[in-house]
C-alpha positions in Angstrom: -103.4 29.8 -18.6 -106.9 30.4 -17.5 -108.5 33.8 -18.3 -108.3 36.3 -15.5 -112.1 36.6 -15.4 -112.5 32.9 -15.0 -110.1 32.9 -12.0 -111.9 35.8 -10.4 -115.3 34.1 -10.8 -114.0 31.0 -9.1 -112.5 33.1 -6.3 -115.6 35.2 -5.8 -117.9 32.1 -5.8 -115.7 30.5 -3.2 -115.7 33.5 -1.0 -119.5 33.9 -1.2 -120.0 30.3 -0.2 -117.4 30.2 2.6 -117.8 33.7 4.0 -121.3 34.9 3.2 -121.0 37.8 5.6 -118.1 39.3 3.7 -119.1 41.6 0.9 -116.7 41.4 -2.0 -115.3 44.8 -2.5 -112.2 45.4 -4.6 -109.6 42.9 -3.7 -111.4 40.8 -0.9 -109.9 37.7 -2.5 -106.7 38.4 -0.6 -108.3 36.9 2.5 -108.1 33.5 0.9 -105.9 33.7 -2.1 -102.3 34.7 -2.4 -102.9 36.7 -5.5 -106.0 37.9 -7.3 -104.8 36.1 -10.5 -104.4 32.6 -9.2 -106.1 29.8 -7.2 -103.2 29.5 -4.8 -104.4 29.9 -1.3 -102.8 31.7 1.7 -102.1 29.6 4.8 -105.2 31.2 6.4 -107.3 30.4 3.3 -106.1 26.8 3.3 -107.0 26.3 7.0 -110.5 27.8 6.4 -111.1 25.7 3.3 -109.9 22.5 5.1 -112.4 23.1 7.9 -115.2 23.3 5.4 -114.2 21.0 2.5 -112.4 17.7 1.9 -108.7 18.0 1.1 -105.8 15.8 0.2 -102.2 16.4 1.1 -99.5 15.3 -1.3 -95.8 15.8 -1.6 -94.8 19.3 -2.7 -93.2 19.5 -6.1 -91.1 22.4 -4.7 -91.6 26.1 -4.7 -89.9 26.8 -8.1 -91.2 29.2 -10.7 -91.7 26.5 -13.3 -93.9 24.5 -10.9 -96.0 27.6 -10.1 -96.5 28.2 -13.9 -97.6 24.6 -14.4 -100.0 24.8 -11.4 -101.4 28.0 -12.8 -102.2 26.2 -16.1 -103.4 23.0 -14.6 -105.5 23.9 -11.5 -109.3 24.5 -11.7 -109.6 24.1 -7.9 -107.9 26.0 -5.1 -104.6 24.6 -3.7 -102.0 25.5 -1.1 -98.3 24.8 -1.5 -95.3 25.1 0.9 -91.9 23.6 0.8 -93.0 20.2 2.2 -96.6 19.6 1.3 -99.3 20.6 -1.2 -102.9 20.6 -0.2 -105.4 19.9 -3.0 -109.2 20.3 -2.9 -109.8 18.1 -5.9 -109.9 14.3 -5.5 -109.0 13.7 -9.1 -106.0 16.0 -8.9 -104.8 14.4 -5.7 -105.2 10.9 -7.1 -103.2 11.7 -10.2 -100.5 13.5 -8.2 -100.1 10.4 -6.0 -100.2 8.0 -8.9 -97.5 9.7 -11.0 -95.8 11.6 -8.3 -96.4 15.3 -8.0 -93.7 16.4 -10.4 -94.7 13.8 -13.0 -98.4 14.9 -12.7 -97.4 18.6 -13.2 -95.3 17.8 -16.2 -98.2 15.9 -17.8 -96.8 12.4 -17.5 -100.2 10.9 -16.6 
């Protein structure tokens, strides 16, 4: 898994770029991210990011704990997942997820 300080750096940089008027104090990342220790977005964070960045929607691998662990290990860009869809903000990740299927991509079959 990625070190916690690396995840927080990515979160803070994203918040600074998208919401420059918000001063990062304590746990401001909760505006965009589901937890302060992952790159998983809230629904509100996903909508905001989609309005400002390119995104790709792929089939959701399912909201299972094993999938969340694999996503935590694999992702270097923010993502949003629900029971039907997963929204990715990395063209490379989206391409690989579509090529091998989302579950195959998560399990490292590409």
